[in-house]
C-alpha positions as CSV (number, residue, x, y, z in Angstrom):
1,X,4.2,29.4,-12.0
2,X,7.4,31.4,-12.2
3,X,7.7,30.4,-9.2
4,X,8.0,26.7,-9.3
5,X,10.3,27.0,-12.1
6,X,12.5,29.2,-10.4
7,X,12.7,27.3,-7.3
8,X,13.6,24.1,-9.0
9,X,16.1,25.3,-11.3
10,X,17.9,26.3,-8.1
11,X,17.7,22.2,-7.5
12,X,20.0,21.9,-10.3
13,X,23.3,22.8,-12.1
14,X,21.0,24.1,-14.9
15,X,21.3,27.8,-16.3
16,X,18.2,29.5,-17.7
17,X,19.4,32.4,-19.9
18,X,16.3,35.5,-20.2
19,X,16.2,36.2,-23.7
20,X,17.4,39.6,-25.6
21,X,15.6,42.9,-25.2
22,X,13.0,42.5,-27.6
23,X,12.1,39.3,-27.1
24,X,10.3,38.3,-24.2
25,X,8.7,35.8,-25.9
26,X,11.6,33.2,-25.7
27,X,13.2,31.5,-23.1
28,X,16.6,29.3,-22.9
29,X,17.5,26.8,-21.0
30,X,20.6,25.0,-20.9
31,X,21.8,21.8,-19.2
32,X,25.1,20.1,-18.2
33,X,24.9,17.0,-18.7
34,X,24.4,16.4,-23.0
35,X,23.5,13.0,-22.9
36,X,20.4,13.8,-19.9
37,X,20.0,16.2,-21.9
38,X,19.0,14.2,-25.0
39,X,16.7,11.6,-23.2
40,X,15.0,15.2,-22.1
41,X,14.3,15.3,-25.2
42,X,13.4,11.8,-25.9
43,X,13.0,9.4,-29.1
44,X,13.1,12.4,-32.2
45,X,12.8,14.8,-30.1
46,X,9.2,13.0,-29.2
47,X,9.1,14.5,-25.7
48,X,9.6,17.9,-26.2
49,X,6.6,17.8,-28.9
50,X,4.2,16.7,-26.4
51,X,4.9,19.2,-24.1
52,X,4.7,21.3,-26.9
53,X,1.4,20.9,-27.6
54,X,-0.4,20.2,-24.7
55,X,1.5,23.6,-23.3
56,X,1.0,25.6,-26.4
57,X,5.0,26.4,-26.6
58,X,7.7,25.4,-29.3
59,X,10.4,24.7,-28.5
60,X,13.9,24.4,-30.5
61,X,17.1,22.0,-29.2
62,X,20.9,22.2,-30.6
63,X,22.5,20.5,-28.5
64,X,21.6,21.0,-23.9
65,X,20.6,24.1,-25.4
66,X,16.2,24.6,-25.3
67,X,14.9,27.4,-26.3
68,X,11.3,27.6,-25.8
69,X,9.1,29.7,-26.9
70,X,5.3,31.6,-25.5
71,X,3.6,33.7,-23.1
72,X,5.3,34.1,-19.8
73,X,2.4,31.7,-17.9
74,X,2.9,29.0,-20.9
75,X,6.8,29.7,-20.8
76,X,7.5,29.3,-17.2
77,X,4.7,25.9,-16.7
78,X,7.0,24.2,-19.8
79,X,10.2,25.1,-17.4
80,X,9.1,23.9,-14.8
81,X,7.9,20.6,-16.4
82,X,11.4,20.2,-18.5
83,X,13.4,21.2,-14.5
84,X,10.9,18.5,-12.9
85,X,11.7,15.2,-15.7
86,X,15.4,16.5,-15.3
87,X,16.4,16.0,-11.6
88,X,14.0,12.6,-12.4
89,X,17.1,11.8,-15.1
90,X,20.0,12.8,-13.0
91,X,18.4,10.5,-10.3
92,X,18.7,7.6,-12.4
93,X,15.6,7.3,-13.5
94,X,14.0,7.2,-17.1
95,X,11.1,8.9,-18.7
96,X,8.0,8.2,-20.5
97,X,5.5,9.7,-22.4
98,X,3.2,9.1,-18.7
99,X,6.1,10.6,-16.9
100,X,5.8,13.7,-19.0
101,X,2.2,13.6,-19.1
102,X,2.9,13.2,-14.9
103,X,5.1,16.2,-14.5
104,X,2.4,18.5,-16.7
105,X,-0.2,17.2,-14.0
106,X,1.8,18.0,-11.7
107,X,3.5,21.5,-12.9
108,X,-0.3,22.9,-13.4
109,X,-1.4,22.5,-9.6
110,X,2.1,23.3,-8.7
111,X,2.5,20.2,-6.3
112,X,6.0,19.2,-8.4
113,X,8.0,22.6,-6.0
114,X,7.2,20.7,-3.1
115,X,8.8,17.6,-4.4
116,X,12.2,17.3,-3.1
117,X,14.4,15.0,-5.5
118,X,13.7,11.6,-5.1
119,X,11.1,12.0,-1.3
120,X,8.5,10.4,-2.8
121,X,9.6,7.6,-5.4
122,X,8.5,4.0,-5.0
123,X,12.0,1.5,-6.4
124,X,11.9,-1.8,-7.4
125,X,13.8,-4.2,-9.6
126,X,12.3,-3.1,-13.1
127,X,11.8,0.8,-12.5
128,X,11.3,3.9,-10.2
129,X,7.9,4.7,-10.2
130,X,6.9,8.3,-9.5
131,X,3.7,10.1,-8.8
132,X,1.6,11.0,-11.9
133,X,-1.2,13.3,-10.6
134,X,-1.6,15.2,-7.8
135,X,-3.4,12.9,-5.8
136,X,-1.0,10.2,-6.8
137,X,1.3,12.4,-4.8
138,X,-0.3,12.4,-1.3
139,X,-1.3,8.7,-1.9
140,X,2.5,7.9,-1.9
141,X,3.1,10.0,1.3
142,X,0.7,8.0,2.6
143,X,1.7,4.8,1.8
144,X,5.1,5.4,3.2
145,X,4.0,6.8,6.4
146,X,0.8,5.3,7.1
147,X,0.0,1.1,8.9
148,X,-3.0,1.3,7.2
149,X,-4.3,2.9,3.8
150,X,-7.7,2.9,2.3
151,X,-6.9,3.6,-1.6
152,X,-10.4,5.2,-3.0
153,X,-11.7,6.4,-6.0
154,X,-12.2,5.4,-10.4
155,X,-10.6,3.1,-11.7
156,X,-7.9,3.9,-13.4
157,X,-6.2,5.5,-11.1
158,X,-3.1,3.7,-10.3
159,X,-5.0,3.3,-6.2
160,X,-3.8,-0.9,-6.7
161,X,-0.3,-0.2,-9.2
162,X,0.8,1.8,-6.7
163,X,0.4,0.1,-4.1
164,X,1.2,-3.2,-5.7
165,X,4.7,-1.3,-6.6
166,X,5.3,0.0,-2.4
167,X,4.5,-3.7,-1.3
168,X,7.1,-5.0,-3.9
169,X,9.3,-1.6,-2.8
170,X,9.1,-2.9,0.7
171,X,10.2,-6.6,0.7
172,X,12.8,-6.0,-1.9
173,X,14.2,-3.8,1.0
174,X,13.3,-6.4,3.6
175,X,11.0,-4.7,5.9
176,X,8.3,-7.0,5.2
177,X,8.7,-11.1,4.8
178,X,5.7,-11.6,2.1
179,X,3.0,-10.0,0.6
180,X,-0.6,-10.5,0.5
181,X,-2.2,-10.0,-1.8
182,X,-6.2,-11.0,-1.3
183,X,-9.4,-9.4,-3.6
184,X,-13.6,-10.6,-3.2
185,X,-14.4,-12.6,-5.9
186,X,-18.5,-12.1,-5.4
187,X,-18.4,-9.6,-9.3
188,X,-18.1,-13.6,-10.9
189,X,-21.1,-14.2,-9.9
190,X,-19.6,-17.6,-8.9
191,X,-18.5,-19.2,-5.2
192,X,-14.9,-20.1,-5.4
193,X,-16.0,-24.8,-4.7
194,X,-18.4,-24.2,-7.7
195,X,-15.0,-23.8,-9.5
196,X,-13.2,-26.1,-11.0
197,X,-9.3,-26.8,-10.0
198,X,-7.3,-25.9,-7.1
199,X,-7.1,-23.0,-5.3
200,X,-4.5,-21.2,-7.4
201,X,-6.4,-21.9,-10.7
202,X,-9.6,-20.6,-9.1
203,X,-8.6,-17.2,-7.2
204,X,-5.9,-16.2,-10.6
205,X,-8.6,-14.8,-12.5
206,X,-9.9,-12.2,-9.8
207,X,-6.3,-11.5,-9.2
208,X,-5.3,-10.8,-12.4
209,X,-4.8,-7.1,-11.7
210,X,-2.4,-6.9,-9.1
211,X,-0.1,-9.3,-11.2
212,X,-0.3,-7.4,-13.7
213,X,1.1,-4.5,-11.3
214,X,3.6,-7.3,-10.1
215,X,5.0,-8.1,-13.4
216,X,5.5,-4.7,-14.4
217,X,7.6,-3.7,-11.1
218,X,9.1,-7.6,-10.6
219,X,11.0,-9.8,-13.5
220,X,9.1,-13.0,-14.7
221,X,11.2,-15.4,-12.7
222,X,11.3,-13.6,-9.1
223,X,7.9,-13.8,-9.2
224,X,7.5,-17.2,-9.8
225,X,10.9,-18.0,-7.3
226,X,8.4,-16.1,-4.7
227,X,5.4,-17.5,-4.7
228,X,7.6,-21.1,-4.1
229,X,8.8,-19.5,-1.5
230,X,6.2,-18.2,0.1
231,X,7.0,-14.5,-0.3
232,X,3.8,-13.8,-2.6
233,X,0.9,-15.1,-1.9
234,X,-2.5,-15.4,-3.2
235,X,-5.6,-15.6,-1.0
236,X,-9.3,-15.7,-1.3
237,X,-11.4,-13.2,1.6
238,X,-12.7,-16.3,3.0
239,X,-9.6,-17.3,3.3
240,X,-8.6,-15.0,5.7
241,X,-10.3,-16.5,8.9
242,X,-8.4,-17.0,12.1
243,X,-5.6,-15.5,10.6
244,X,-2.1,-13.3,11.7
245,X,-0.6,-11.3,9.2
246,X,3.0,-10.5,10.6
247,X,5.1,-9.1,8.8
248,X,3.2,-8.5,6.0
249,X,1.8,-5.9,3.6
250,X,-1.6,-7.4,2.6
251,X,-3.6,-5.8,-0.4
252,X,-7.2,-5.9,-0.3
253,X,-8.0,-5.1,-3.8
254,X,-12.1,-4.4,-5.3
255,X,-13.0,-3.3,-1.7
256,X,-16.5,-2.4,-2.6
257,X,-17.4,-5.2,-3.1
258,X,-17.6,-6.8,1.0
259,X,-19.5,-6.6,3.3
260,X,-19.4,-5.1,6.5
261,X,-18.8,-8.2,8.6
262,X,-15.7,-9.5,5.7
263,X,-14.5,-5.7,6.2
264,X,-13.9,-6.0,9.9
265,X,-13.0,-10.0,9.8
266,X,-10.2,-8.4,6.8
267,X,-8.6,-5.8,8.8
268,X,-8.4,-7.4,12.0
269,X,-6.1,-9.9,10.4
270,X,-3.6,-6.8,11.1
271,X,-1.0,-8.1,12.7
272,X,2.9,-6.8,14.4
273,X,5.6,-5.1,11.6
274,X,3.0,-5.2,8.9
275,X,1.4,-2.6,5.9
276,X,-2.4,-2.6,5.5
277,X,-3.8,-1.3,2.0
278,X,-7.6,-0.8,0.5
279,X,-8.3,0.1,-2.5
280,X,-11.6,0.2,-4.0
281,X,-14.5,2.5,-5.2
282,X,-17.7,3.2,-2.9
283,X,-20.0,4.0,-5.8
284,X,-19.4,0.8,-7.7
285,X,-20.3,-1.8,-6.4
286,X,-21.6,-5.5,-7.2
287,X,-23.1,-6.4,-3.7
288,X,-26.9,-7.9,-3.9
289,X,-28.9,-4.8,-3.7
290,X,-29.8,-4.1,-0.5
291,X,-26.3,-5.4,0.9
292,X,-23.9,-2.1,1.9
293,X,-20.6,-2.0,1.6
294,X,-17.9,-3.1,3.3
295,X,-15.5,-0.7,2.2
296,X,-18.4,2.8,2.5
297,X,-18.9,1.0,6.1
298,X,-15.5,1.1,7.3
299,X,-14.7,4.6,5.7
300,X,-17.7,5.8,7.9
301,X,-16.5,3.9,11.2
302,X,-13.1,4.6,11.1
303,X,-12.7,7.9,9.5
304,X,-11.3,9.0,13.2
305,X,-9.0,6.7,14.1
306,X,-5.5,7.3,14.5
307,X,-2.9,5.8,11.5
308,X,-5.2,5.1,9.0
309,X,-5.3,7.2,6.3
310,X,-7.8,7.8,3.5
311,X,-6.8,8.9,0.1
312,X,-9.7,10.0,-2.3
313,X,-9.5,10.4,-5.8
314,X,-11.4,11.2,-8.5
315,X,-12.1,11.2,-12.0
316,X,-9.8,14.2,-12.5
317,X,-6.8,11.9,-10.9
318,X,-7.5,9.0,-14.2
319,X,-3.9,8.4,-15.6
320,X,-4.2,6.9,-19.3
321,X,-2.7,6.6,-22.6
322,X,-3.3,9.5,-23.8
323,X,-5.2,7.7,-27.0
324,X,-7.4,5.9,-23.8
325,X,-7.8,10.6,-23.9
326,X,-8.9,10.4,-27.1
327,X,-11.3,7.6,-27.5
328,X,-13.2,8.4,-24.3
329,X,-13.2,12.2,-25.6
330,X,-14.7,11.0,-29.4
331,X,-17.2,9.4,-27.3
332,X,-18.2,11.8,-25.2
333,X,-18.8,14.1,-28.1
334,X,-20.4,11.6,-30.1
335,X,-22.8,11.2,-27.2
336,X,-23.4,15.1,-27.1
337,X,-24.0,14.8,-30.6
338,X,-26.6,12.2,-30.4
339,X,-28.3,13.7,-27.6
340,X,-28.6,17.0,-29.2
341,X,-30.4,15.5,-31.7
342,X,-32.7,13.8,-29.6
343,X,-33.7,16.7,-28.0
344,X,-33.9,18.9,-30.7
345,X,-36.5,16.4,-32.5
346,X,-38.2,16.5,-29.7
347,X,-38.6,20.4,-29.9
348,X,-39.1,20.0,-33.5
349,X,-42.0,18.2,-32.8
350,X,-43.3,20.1,-29.9
C-alpha cells in the first residue's frame, strides 16, 4: 500500500511530511489548493469521517494540512485514497460519498495505482463518471476499446448504468448518431401486442432502468429533444428484426431473458461504426422452464470471437449506498439468527 500512496503522490503537486521521531503513527499531508482541499474534506469533514470509519484512522484538518493517525498500512491506504480523490478534483470532478467509497475499494485492491489521471472517465452533460470498483474499471476500459461488450453479473454492479453513460458520451462527442435501448419484456409475462397504448407507452415500463441512467447523465429537456430527433430510440427486442444498426450505440439490458434465436437476431443487427453492449445476469432468468437463455448460449458460442469482450461481475462488485449495505447486513444477521435458533431447537429436541 505504501507503493500505491507514493506512486499517486508523485503525480500531484502535493506534499507529504513524515511525523517527528517518536510519532511514527502519524503522517501529515499538505495540499496546494485550499479550495480543493475543502472539497476533498467534504461538508463538515463528512468525507474524512467516512474514511476514518472504514479504515480505522483518525484525521485532523487545519486549512490545507491534514494529519492522519493510524497504523502504517492504514495510513498508506488513507493517503492513497485522499490523493486519488484530490487528483480527481483537480481534473474537474465533484466527489460524492459514493466516490469516496469507490476510491477505497480501488485502493484496497491496488487497482488505483494503475489509473492515470482521467484515463478512464466518462464525460456526460451532468457529470464525470469514474469507476467505483476494480471490475467497473475493467468494464469501462472494455467499453472504451471493444466493439461488443458483454457485462455479466448481478444487479447493482453498474453494468447497465455505465453502458448508458458511455453511450451518452459517444453521442455527445459525435462518434455515433444515435443510442438504441432495448430490453426483452418476458419478465412481465405479457405480450406487447395485448398491452394498451402506443409502442412508447407499452415499452417504457420495461425500459425504466435505462431511462433512470439517461436522466442521470443528461438534462431532461435534452433527453426529450433527442427522442424527438430520433437520436435516442427505445425498441422492443422483437422490433429489431430486419434492421441494420449503423452509426449507433446499442444496449440490450436483461439479456438473460432472450432465447438463443433472439440473441442471434439481435447480435447480427450490428452495423458499421457501431458498438453493442449486452448486459444481464446469467444466473437469473424469467424464461419458461426448459428454455435455454440466449445470454448463456452466447457466452459459450462467442467466447473466442475477436472484438467481443466479456466482463464478469460478482456479488463483491455490487455498489450500494452505505445505508442499503447496513440494511442487507441486518437482514442477513436476522436470517442467520433464525436459522441458528431452528437448528438449535432441532438439536435440543433430538
